[in-house]
OpenMM code with the backbone's topology and positions (N, CA, C; nanometers):
from openmm import Vec3, app, unit

residues = "MET PRO ILE TYR GLU TYR ILE ALA MET GLU THR ASP LYS GLY CYS ARG ILE CYS SER LYS GLY PHE GLU LEU ARG ARG PRO VAL THR ARG PRO ALA LEU GLU LYS CYS PRO LEU CYS GLN THR PRO VAL LYS LYS LEU VAL SER ARG GLY ILE ASN SER PRO LYS ILE THR LYS PRO LEU SER VAL SER ASP ALA LYS LYS ALA GLY PHE THR VAL LEU GLU LYS ARG ASP GLU GLY THR TYR GLU LYS MET".split()
positions = [
    Vec3(-0.1559, -0.4280, 0.2766),
    Vec3(-0.1885, -0.3093, 0.3528),
    Vec3(-0.0671, -0.2157, 0.3536),
    Vec3(-0.0930, -0.0875, 0.3345),
    Vec3(0.0178, 0.0085, 0.3374),
    Vec3(0.0656, 0.0362, 0.4791),
    Vec3(0.1875, 0.0865, 0.4871),
    Vec3(0.2464, 0.1241, 0.6155),
    Vec3(0.2459, 0.2761, 0.6247),
    Vec3(0.1885, 0.3290, 0.7317),
    Vec3(0.1809, 0.4734, 0.7531),
    Vec3(0.2763, 0.5135, 0.8649),
    Vec3(0.3315, 0.6334, 0.8537),
    Vec3(0.4218, 0.6853, 0.9567),
    Vec3(0.3522, 0.8000, 1.0295),
    Vec3(0.3651, 0.8005, 1.1612),
    Vec3(0.3052, 0.9047, 1.2449),
    Vec3(0.4095, 0.9583, 1.3413),
    Vec3(0.3902, 1.0840, 1.3833),
    Vec3(0.4742, 1.1455, 1.4859),
    Vec3(0.3878, 1.2420, 1.5661),
    Vec3(0.4240, 1.2617, 1.6915),
    Vec3(0.3481, 1.3529, 1.7778),
    Vec3(0.3585, 1.4955, 1.7249),
    Vec3(0.2485, 1.5698, 1.7320),
    Vec3(0.2497, 1.7095, 1.6873),
    Vec3(0.3431, 1.7932, 1.7740),
    Vec3(0.3445, 1.7653, 1.9032),
    Vec3(0.4365, 1.8308, 1.9955),
    Vec3(0.5225, 1.7209, 2.0564),
    Vec3(0.6432, 1.7053, 2.0027),
    Vec3(0.7277, 1.5922, 2.0410),
    Vec3(0.7666, 1.5919, 2.1891),
    Vec3(0.7685, 1.7082, 2.2523),
    Vec3(0.8057, 1.7119, 2.3944),
    Vec3(0.6924, 1.6649, 2.4855),
    Vec3(0.5689, 1.6556, 2.4332),
    Vec3(0.4557, 1.6144, 2.5158),
    Vec3(0.4135, 1.4702, 2.4925),
    Vec3(0.4695, 1.4044, 2.3918),
    Vec3(0.4307, 1.2674, 2.3600),
    Vec3(0.5080, 1.1649, 2.4408),
    Vec3(0.4657, 1.0404, 2.4306),
    Vec3(0.5380, 0.9311, 2.4954),
    Vec3(0.6661, 0.9028, 2.4166),
    Vec3(0.7472, 0.8092, 2.4646),
    Vec3(0.8746, 0.7838, 2.3978),
    Vec3(0.8554, 0.7240, 2.2583),
    Vec3(0.7410, 0.6637, 2.2318),
    Vec3(0.7140, 0.6053, 2.1005),
    Vec3(0.6724, 0.7126, 2.0008),
    Vec3(0.5701, 0.7898, 2.0319),
    Vec3(0.5180, 0.8861, 1.9345),
    Vec3(0.6064, 1.0107, 1.9222),
    Vec3(0.6877, 1.0404, 2.0220),
    Vec3(0.7753, 1.1579, 2.0110),
    Vec3(0.8881, 1.1334, 1.9111),
    Vec3(0.9273, 1.0070, 1.8917),
    Vec3(1.0302, 0.9731, 1.7925),
    Vec3(0.9685, 0.9333, 1.6587),
    Vec3(0.8413, 0.9019, 1.6574),
    Vec3(0.7727, 0.8589, 1.5365),
    Vec3(0.7573, 0.7079, 1.5345),
    Vec3(0.6498, 0.6607, 1.4728),
    Vec3(0.6258, 0.5173, 1.4645),
    Vec3(0.5559, 0.4844, 1.3334),
    Vec3(0.5652, 0.3586, 1.2932),
    Vec3(0.5002, 0.3097, 1.1723),
    Vec3(0.3844, 0.2206, 1.2125),
    Vec3(0.2798, 0.2220, 1.1303),
    Vec3(0.1616, 0.1428, 1.1606),
    Vec3(0.1035, 0.0909, 1.0305),
    Vec3(0.0745, -0.0374, 1.0248),
    Vec3(0.0129, -0.0980, 0.9073),
    Vec3(-0.1378, -0.0933, 0.9253),
    Vec3(-0.2053, -0.0238, 0.8327),
    Vec3(-0.3507, -0.0076, 0.8420),
    Vec3(-0.4129, -0.0215, 0.7043),
    Vec3(-0.5372, -0.0699, 0.6955),
    Vec3(-0.6061, -0.0748, 0.5663),
    Vec3(-0.6283, 0.0655, 0.5109),
    Vec3(-0.6338, 0.0764, 0.3805),
    Vec3(-0.6542, 0.2059, 0.3147),
    Vec3(-0.7898, 0.2650, 0.3501),
    Vec3(-0.8873, 0.1801, 0.3756),
    Vec3(-1.0227, 0.2269, 0.4025),
    Vec3(-1.0394, 0.2917, 0.5400),
    Vec3(-0.9448, 0.2708, 0.6303),
    Vec3(-0.9544, 0.3308, 0.7644),
    Vec3(-0.9031, 0.4737, 0.7627),
    Vec3(-0.9642, 0.5616, 0.8410),
    Vec3(-0.9153, 0.6998, 0.8474),
    Vec3(-0.7810, 0.7087, 0.9199),
    Vec3(-0.7093, 0.8161, 0.8943),
    Vec3(-0.5785, 0.8371, 0.9584),
    Vec3(-0.5955, 0.8515, 1.1094),
    Vec3(-0.4929, 0.8091, 1.1830),
    Vec3(-0.4958, 0.8242, 1.3285),
    Vec3(-0.4925, 0.9714, 1.3662),
    Vec3(-0.5599, 1.0064, 1.4736),
    Vec3(-0.5566, 1.1429, 1.5248),
    Vec3(-0.4823, 1.1495, 1.6572),
    Vec3(-0.4777, 1.0339, 1.7300),
    Vec3(-0.4122, 1.0290, 1.8607),
    Vec3(-0.3236, 0.9054, 1.8682),
    Vec3(-0.2191, 0.9167, 1.9485),
    Vec3(-0.1290, 0.8035, 1.9736),
    Vec3(-0.2076, 0.6930, 2.0434),
    Vec3(-0.1933, 0.5674, 1.9992),
    Vec3(-0.2668, 0.4579, 2.0642),
    Vec3(-0.2251, 0.4354, 2.2097),
    Vec3(-0.1055, 0.4784, 2.2489),
    Vec3(-0.0590, 0.4547, 2.3860),
    Vec3(-0.0923, 0.5689, 2.4818),
    Vec3(-0.0573, 0.6925, 2.4427),
    Vec3(-0.0708, 0.8040, 2.5380),
    Vec3(-0.1788, 0.9053, 2.4998),
    Vec3(-0.2440, 0.8852, 2.3878),
    Vec3(-0.3529, 0.9716, 2.3414),
    Vec3(-0.3085, 1.1137, 2.3066),
    Vec3(-0.1803, 1.1362, 2.2802),
    Vec3(-0.1295, 1.2659, 2.2341),
    Vec3(-0.1657, 1.2821, 2.0869),
    Vec3(-0.2058, 1.4011, 2.0419),
    Vec3(-0.2358, 1.4209, 1.8995),
    Vec3(-0.1137, 1.3912, 1.8116),
    Vec3(-0.1365, 1.3174, 1.7028),
    Vec3(-0.0297, 1.2818, 1.6091),
    Vec3(-0.0660, 1.3287, 1.4694),
    Vec3(0.0373, 1.3389, 1.3839),
    Vec3(0.0140, 1.3729, 1.2440),
    Vec3(0.0786, 1.2672, 1.1568),
    Vec3(0.0200, 1.2467, 1.0394),
    Vec3(0.0722, 1.1484, 0.9458),
    Vec3(0.1839, 1.2111, 0.8648),
    Vec3(0.2951, 1.1377, 0.8494),
    Vec3(0.4096, 1.1865, 0.7737),
    Vec3(0.4063, 1.1348, 0.6311),
    Vec3(0.4724, 1.2056, 0.5425),
    Vec3(0.4917, 1.1581, 0.4067),
    Vec3(0.6089, 1.0609, 0.4112),
    Vec3(0.5906, 0.9418, 0.3568),
    Vec3(0.6952, 0.8395, 0.3629),
    Vec3(0.8190, 0.8828, 0.2879),
    Vec3(0.9342, 0.8407, 0.3408),
    Vec3(1.0625, 0.8747, 0.2803),
    Vec3(1.0946, 0.7866, 0.1611),
    Vec3(1.0387, 0.6732, 0.1530),
    Vec3(1.0722, 0.5817, 0.0445),
    Vec3(0.9610, 0.4818, 0.0221),
    Vec3(0.9867, 0.3908, -0.0679),
    Vec3(0.8887, 0.2875, -0.0960),
    Vec3(0.9500, 0.1528, -0.0633),
    Vec3(0.8662, 0.0576, -0.0409),
    Vec3(0.9114, -0.0768, -0.0116),
    Vec3(0.9160, -0.1542, -0.1424),
    Vec3(1.0353, -0.1833, -0.1906),
    Vec3(1.0503, -0.2580, -0.3141),
    Vec3(1.1588, -0.3633, -0.2957),
    Vec3(1.1472, -0.4742, -0.3685),
    Vec3(1.2501, -0.5764, -0.3550),
    Vec3(1.3833, -0.5271, -0.4093),
    Vec3(1.4908, -0.5691, -0.3470),
    Vec3(1.6237, -0.5278, -0.3900),
    Vec3(1.6923, -0.6454, -0.4580),
    Vec3(1.7438, -0.6216, -0.5773),
    Vec3(1.8166, -0.7241, -0.6502),
    Vec3(1.9643, -0.6982, -0.6276),
    Vec3(2.0318, -0.7958, -0.5699),
    Vec3(2.1728, -0.7765, -0.5361),
    Vec3(2.2659, -0.8160, -0.6503),
    Vec3(2.2184, -0.8992, -0.7418),
    Vec3(2.3007, -0.9389, -0.8552),
    Vec3(2.2130, -0.9449, -0.9793),
    Vec3(2.2721, -0.9287, -1.0975),
    Vec3(2.1923, -0.9401, -1.2195),
    Vec3(2.1406, -1.0833, -1.2358),
    Vec3(2.0229, -1.0959, -1.2952),
    Vec3(1.9662, -1.2281, -1.3175),
    Vec3(2.0388, -1.2975, -1.4312),
    Vec3(2.0653, -1.4256, -1.4146),
    Vec3(2.1258, -1.5029, -1.5219),
    Vec3(2.0160, -1.5548, -1.6137),
    Vec3(2.0560, -1.6110, -1.7256),
    Vec3(1.9596, -1.6652, -1.8209),
    Vec3(1.8799, -1.7776, -1.7559),
    Vec3(1.9457, -1.8644, -1.6809),
    Vec3(1.8749, -1.9754, -1.6162),
    Vec3(1.7781, -1.9243, -1.5096),
    Vec3(1.8163, -1.8182, -1.4345),
    Vec3(1.7254, -1.7598, -1.3345),
    Vec3(1.6016, -1.7017, -1.4022),
    Vec3(1.6228, -1.6334, -1.5154),
    Vec3(1.5106, -1.5735, -1.5879),
    Vec3(1.4169, -1.6814, -1.6404),
    Vec3(1.4725, -1.7917, -1.6916),
    Vec3(1.3890, -1.9015, -1.7423),
    Vec3(1.3109, -1.9672, -1.6291),
    Vec3(1.3752, -1.9846, -1.5132),
    Vec3(1.3061, -2.0433, -1.3977),
    Vec3(1.1907, -1.9555, -1.3513),
    Vec3(1.2073, -1.8239, -1.3679),
    Vec3(1.1024, -1.7301, -1.3275),
    Vec3(0.9902, -1.7213, -1.4300),
    Vec3(1.0057, -1.7880, -1.5446),
    Vec3(0.8990, -1.7912, -1.6444),
    Vec3(0.9148, -1.6920, -1.7581),
    Vec3(1.0294, -1.6269, -1.7688),
    Vec3(1.0522, -1.5308, -1.8757),
    Vec3(1.1069, -1.6012, -1.9998),
    Vec3(1.0762, -1.5444, -2.1166),
    Vec3(1.1356, -1.5909, -2.2410),
    Vec3(1.2599, -1.5073, -2.2653),
    Vec3(1.3721, -1.5739, -2.2895),
    Vec3(1.4991, -1.5045, -2.3080),
    Vec3(1.5329, -1.5045, -2.4565),
    Vec3(1.5563, -1.3854, -2.5100),
    Vec3(1.5910, -1.3696, -2.6507),
    Vec3(1.7309, -1.3112, -2.6616),
    Vec3(1.8038, -1.3515, -2.7662),
    Vec3(1.9371, -1.2987, -2.7909),
    Vec3(1.9404, -1.2406, -2.9316),
    Vec3(1.9974, -1.1206, -2.9452),
    Vec3(2.0030, -1.0546, -3.0753),
    Vec3(2.1117, -1.1204, -3.1601),
    Vec3(2.0748, -1.1666, -3.2813),
    Vec3(2.1699, -1.2320, -3.3705),
    Vec3(2.2163, -1.1364, -3.4808),
    Vec3(2.1248, -1.0843, -3.5579),
    Vec3(2.1560, -0.9911, -3.6666),
    Vec3(2.0743, -0.8650, -3.6457),
    Vec3(2.0833, -0.7760, -3.7409),
    Vec3(2.0068, -0.6511, -3.7332),
    Vec3(1.8574, -0.6824, -3.7346),
    Vec3(1.7920, -0.6686, -3.6194),
    Vec3(1.6471, -0.6901, -3.6094),
    Vec3(1.6064, -0.8360, -3.5973),
    Vec3(1.7008, -0.9286, -3.5823),
    Vec3(1.6691, -1.0699, -3.5699),
    Vec3(1.7064, -1.1187, -3.4305),
    Vec3(1.6120, -1.1835, -3.3665),
    Vec3(1.6336, -1.2349, -3.2306),
    Vec3(1.6101, -1.3853, -3.2303),
    Vec3(1.6860, -1.4565, -3.1508),
    Vec3(1.6726, -1.6007, -3.1407),
    Vec3(1.6403, -1.6370, -2.9963),
    Vec3(1.5457, -1.7302, -2.9806),
    Vec3(1.5067, -1.7755, -2.8473),
    Vec3(1.6163, -1.8633, -2.7905),
    Vec3(1.6558, -1.8378, -2.6665),
    Vec3(1.7625, -1.9173, -2.6041),
    Vec3(1.7041, -2.0360, -2.5318),
] * unit.nanometer
topology = app.Topology()
chain = topology.addChain("A")
for resn in residues:
    res = topology.addResidue(resn, chain)
    for name in ("N", "CA", "C"):
        topology.addAtom(name, app.Element.getBySymbol(name[0]), res)
């Protein structure tokens, strides 16, 4: 399920949650929220600032790649690769 971001249309009239903005996980098939679930103030959906993707902190080693199910090839000559 995707995560949607919402904020109050008039931040000075919303509760402390919707005036600062909040995230909500909802199925794609459901329509966008029109009101804050807590205070019923009108809200608008924001465009997300980023995407949720895994972060790799170090390069994968040959053994890590093999454990993950990848075939590791090493270039030997011009156009020739050998399986490690």
